[in-house]
N, C-alpha and C positions, 0 to 999 in steps of 0.2 A: 794689330793692323785691321783697319774695317773691311767688313763682309761687303759683298756686292749689294746684298739687300740693305745695308745701312747707308751706302753710297746712294742707291737708288731712292729711299726715302729722303734723304737730304736734298738730293736734285729736285725731286717733287716739292718740296717745301720752299726751295729757293726760288723754283720756277713760278709756284703760286703766288709768293710774296712780291714778286717782280712784276706781276700783271698789273695791267692798268686798269682792269675791271673794277667797278666798285662792288662792294658788298652789301646785300640787302638782308638784314636779320629781322625776324618777327618778333615783336614784343610778346612775352608770355601771355598778356591778357588777350591780344589779339589772337594767338595760336590757340588758346582755350575757346573763343568763340568759334574760330573756324571749325575746332574738333566737334564743338556742339552742333554746328550747322551741318555737319556731315552726319551725325547721328539722327538729326530732326528730318535731313533729305532722305536717309535710308529707311526711316520709319515711315515717312510720306509714301514712298515707293513701295515699301512692304504691305502697306495698308492698301493701295491700289491692287497689287498683285492678289492680296486675300479677300479684296472686296469688302474691306472695312470701311465703309462710305465716312461715317461721322469723324473717325480717326483721321483718314486720309484728308479730308477736306481741312479738318481742324489744323494739321501740321503744314499747311501751305502757309499760314500765317507766320509762324516762327522761323520756317524755313527761308521764305522771302525775307522777311524783316532783318534777319542775321546777314544774308546776302547783301542787303542795300547798305546796311551798317558797315561791313567789311569794305564794300567799295567806296563808301563815303571816308573811312579812315585811310585808304590807300589812294585818294583822289590825286594828290600830288606826285605819284609815280605813275607815268603814263601806261607802262606795260602792265602794271598792276590793275589800275583802274579799267582798261580796256577787256582785260580778261575777266574782271569781277563784274563788268558791265554784261559781258556775253554769258556769264554765269545767271546773273539777274533775269536775262530775257529767256536763257534755257529753263530755268526754274519756273517761269510765267508760263511757257509754252507747255512744259511738262504737265504743270497742274492744271491747265485750262483744259489740256487733252483728258487728263484723269477725271476732272468734273463733267467733261462732256459724256464719258463713257458712264459715270456714276448716275448722272442725271437722264440719260438715255437720248440724247440728241447728237452723238458721236456719228450716228448713220443717216441722220437726217439730212437732205439734199437742201444746200444752202444757195447755191449758184451753179449752174450746169451740172458738171459731174462732181463737184466740191461738196464734200460734206461738213458737217458740224466740226469735226475734228481737223480737218484741213485748216481750219481757222489758226490752229496752232503753228501753221507755217510762218505766220506774220512775225511774231517773237522769235522763232527760231532762225529765221532768215536775218532779222534784225541783229541779232547777237552774232551771226556769222559776218554781217557786213561790217560790224564794228571791228571785229579782229581784222577783216581784209584790209579796212581803212588803216587800223595800227601798222600792220606788216608791209603795206605798199607805200604809205605816205607817211606815218610818224617814224617808224623804225629806221628808214634810210636816212631821214633827217637826222636823227639822234647818232647814227654812225658816223656820218658826214661831220657833224659838230664836233664829236668826240675826237675824230682824226686830226680836224684843223687845230684843236685845242692842244693835242700832243705833239702836233708838228711845229709849234711855235716855239 
């Protein structure tokens, strides 16, 4: 006689297989690049924290390059592209802010009360706007399209 745990596992398995959601799996090559990207990003931020200027500035190039490569590889999946573009703008803003501190123009007044580091708001907000557009415009359209396809 099956135990309650076995029945629960079977129910979960059947429920997952009956779902209309498509699965997204990450190819190993892309996963390795994503993992390397995280390592470069952490090294960049650790360098920023420790004020290791040459290493921090040097790590911008591989961190940003891999982020762009990942976005390009996922360009056909809207949710992945929008999040990866937001990450690109986040890294850009983060890197600019780090460089502004390293080179000493972070506290320099640029306009009114805004300083050099406030310019990082431009890519930060751009990334946020991309996600806002995805979740308010593109995602509802995807859901509506998926519902209309499954109803027919």
